[in-house]
N, C-alpha and C positions, 0 to 999 in steps of 0.2 A: 437401555439400562440406566438406572439412576446413578448419578455421580455426586458424591458428597451430600446425599440425601435429596438431591433435586432431580426431578424427572422433567425432561424437556417436552412440554406439551404446547399445543397451539395457543391455548390461553396464556401460558407463560410467555411465549414469543410475542403475543399481542401486547401483553403488559410491558415487555421490554421495548417494543416498538413505540409505546406511548410515553413511557417514563425514562427510557434508557438514554435519551439524547435530546438536546434542545435543537430544534431545526427552525428554519424560517421560510419565507415564501420562495426565495431563490432555490434553496436546497430541495424543497418539496416539488418545485417545478422541474428540477433536474431529474428527480426520482420518477415523477409522473411521465415525463417524456421518454426516459430510458426504459420504463416498464413496457412500452409499446414495441420495443425493438427485439428482434430475434435473439440478440446476445445479452438481454437484460440481466441474465444470471451473473454476468461479470461485475455488476454494480456492487459496491461495498454497502453494508448495512448502515443505517443511521448511527447506531451505537458504536460501530467501528470508526466511522468518520469523526464522531465526537472524541473518541479515544485518541485518534491521530492528532487532532487539534490540541487536546489537553497535553499530550506528551511533548509536542513541539513547544508549547508554552512553558512547560515545566523545565525543559533543559535550555531554554533561551536560544532557540535556533535562529541563526542568521543566514545560513546557506543550506538549502534543502534540495533534495533530488527525488524525483519520482520516475520510476521505470514502469510505464504502462499507465496512461492517463484516462483512457476510455472517454466518457462524456463529461468528466470534470468534477464530479462530486468530491472525491478525495483531495484533488488539487485545491479546491476552494477551502476545504477544512484545514489543510496544511498551511495554505497561504494566510488564512485568518489567524493562525497561531504564531506566525513568525514575529520575531523581535523587530523593533523599529529599524527600517532600512534593510530588512531581510529580503532574500531572493529565493525563489523556487524555480528550478530547472526541470521541466517535464519532457520525458522522452516518449513519443507515441509513433508507432509504425504506420497507422492509418491516417491519411490526410483527411478523410471524412470525419473520423472521430475527433481529430485535432480541431477541426473547424467547429464542431458542435461544442467541444470543451471550451474553446476560446469564447464562443458566444455566451456560455454560462459564466465563465470567469469574468467577462466584461460586465455582465449583469450583476455579479456579486460585488463589484467594485474593487477587485484585487488584481486587475490586469497590470497595474504599475509594478507589481512584484513577481509576476509570473512570466516565464518564457517557455513556449512549447517548441521543441525541436522534432521535426517529422523525419522518420527513417528508422531502419532497424536499430534496436537498442544497443546491440553490441558495437555497431559501427559508431553510433553517437557517443557511447562511453569511451571507446578507444580514441576518439577525437578530443577528449578531455584529458589534459595532462595527468599522468599517474602520480599526483602529489596530493597531500592532505588538503582537501578543499571543502568538504561537506561535514556538517554537524549531524545531519539527519537524512535518511533515505528510506523510501517506501518502494518495495518491489512487488508489483502485481501485474505481471505480464504473461506471455506464453510460457508454460511450464517447462518444455524441453530446453528453453534458454536459461532457466534459473541457475544452473551451476556456473555458467559463464558470467551471468550478471552478478552473482554473489562475489566472485573473485574480482571482477572489474570494478564493482562498487567498493568493495573492501579496500582496494588499493587507493581509493580516492577519498577515504574517510579520515577525519582528524581523530587522534586519540581521544577516547571518551565519546565518540560519535555513536549514534544509535541507528541501526538498520532494522527495519521491519519487513518481514516476508509473509505474504498472504497465501491462503489456500494450502497450508502445509499438512493438512490432514486428508485432503482430497475426498471429503465425504466419508471418511473412515477406510477408504480403499488402501491406504498406506500399510494397514495391518497385513493384508495379503494382496500385494500389488498385482493387478491383472490388466492394467493399461499402461501405455507409455508414460503418461503424465504421472500416474501413481508410482511407477518404478523410479522415475527421475527424482520425484520429490522425496520418496523414501530414502534413496541414496544420499540426497542432500541433507536430509534430517540427520542421518547417521554421521555424515561428515561434519556438520555444524556441532553436533553433540561432542565430537572428539577434537574440535578445533581449539587449540590452546591460544590462538591469537585473539579470542573473543570470550566474553561472558555471554551466556545465553539462557533463555527460558522460552518454552513453547506453551502457549495457552490454547484453550478450547474455544476462544472467541471466534464467532462466525464459523468459517471452515478451517480453523487452525491458524493462529498468528504466532510467528516466532519473532522474538525480540533478541537482537544481537548487539552487544556493546563492545566496541573496539578497544582493546587493551592498549 
């Protein structure tokens, strides 16, 4: 169904892929390698990566957090947008994915500002003091864990900090949730909508991207 007069077609998506983001050899290599993996669907789109980098630049982020790093595309984008001296802490449960991401982060020349911590994200978050520490966070991990990650991340954000949550539309399944992921995400969408601790907006970018600003 058209939204705002725009119908999402293959040609339009192709156009967005061509002009919606500036990429380079490193990012293209990450995408090409990841495309051969069974879990390739977990990769962020180029326009989404460009948006992450732009937002990080806009709010002058010095301390960033990523929950779910996969093969490193989004981490590279976030790291490139950091202010001088900025740091990105990445949480990734898979040692294999973390190793792939580290290789790509090294190739992108941003290893000096990125640390990958391997292990369950909730445990890694709980190991970080629950004090305002981060200006920016990107949550893109296992969906059943989202409610816990949201609370754990929120407790560690500075006032005015920005949290982005990916896959918040679940391919449209949140309208009539029939899977565990969709039910969890739908419940979290409703919670965030009513959460007076934050300002929020959900966009239709990719598979649904929610932006949350901590009050």
